[in-house]
C-alpha positions in Angstrom: 1.1 -4.8 -9.8 -1.5 -4.3 -11.8 -4.3 -2.1 -10.7 -6.4 -5.6 -9.9 -3.7 -6.4 -8.3 -3.5 -3.3 -6.1 -7.2 -3.2 -5.6 -7.2 -7.0 -4.2 -4.3 -5.9 -2.1 -5.8 -2.7 -0.3 -9.0 -4.5 0.0 -6.7 -7.1 2.0 -4.7 -3.9 4.0 -7.2 -1.9 4.7 -7.8 1.3 1.7 -5.5 1.6 -0.8 -4.4 4.4 1.4 -1.8 2.1 3.8 -0.8 1.7 0.5 1.0 5.2 -0.3 4.0 5.9 0.2 3.7 9.3 1.7 6.5 10.1 2.7 6.6 10.0 -1.8 7.8 13.4 -3.7 5.1 12.6 -5.9 2.5 11.6 -3.3 2.5 15.2 -1.7 2.3 16.5 -5.4 -1.0 14.6 -5.8 -2.6 15.5 -2.1 -2.3 19.1 -3.8 -4.1 18.2 -6.7 -6.2 17.0 -4.8 -6.0 13.8 -4.1 -7.7 12.2 -0.7 -5.8 8.7 0.7 -9.3 6.5 -0.2 -9.4 8.1 -3.6 -10.0 5.8 -6.2 -8.2 7.2 -8.9 -4.9 6.0 -6.6 -5.3 2.3 -8.4 -4.1 4.1 -11.3 -1.6 5.9 -10.0 0.0 3.7 -8.2 -0.2 1.1 -10.8 1.6 3.8 -13.4 3.4 4.5 -10.8 5.1 1.4 -8.3 7.6 4.1 -6.0 4.1 5.3 -5.2 3.5 1.9 -3.3 5.3 1.4 0.6 7.4 -1.2 0.7 8.6 -3.8 2.4 5.2 -6.3 1.9 4.8 -9.2 3.9 2.3 -11.6 2.7 1.7 -14.8 3.9 -1.1 -17.1 4.8 -1.5 -15.0 7.4 -2.2 -12.0 6.4 -0.7 -9.2 4.8 1.7 -5.4 6.2 3.0 -3.1 4.1 5.4 -1.4 5.6 8.2 -2.8 8.0 6.2 -2.9 12.3 8.4 -5.9 13.8 5.3 -6.0 16.5 3.5 -7.2 12.1 5.2 -8.9 11.4 6.9 -11.0 14.2 3.3 -11.8 14.4 2.7 -12.6 11.4 5.7 -14.8 11.1 5.2 -16.7 13.7 5.3 -20.1 13.4 6.3 -19.9 9.9 
């Protein structure tokens, strides 16, 4: 994803902080450097370092889920 796509997705899920994989060692490095979860610099970082984007991403006409949440996925896939 490019920076624009990441911005669009972040707007649909509640912010850039919801896209960042907090389990990644690179996440810890950026946090130690002073980035907060809502820092707009994350958009460029996620575009450059796609391994930092939480996965899987499910997008349907009902909404978007980032990361696996069985209840959220069931709600998005109901009636598909």
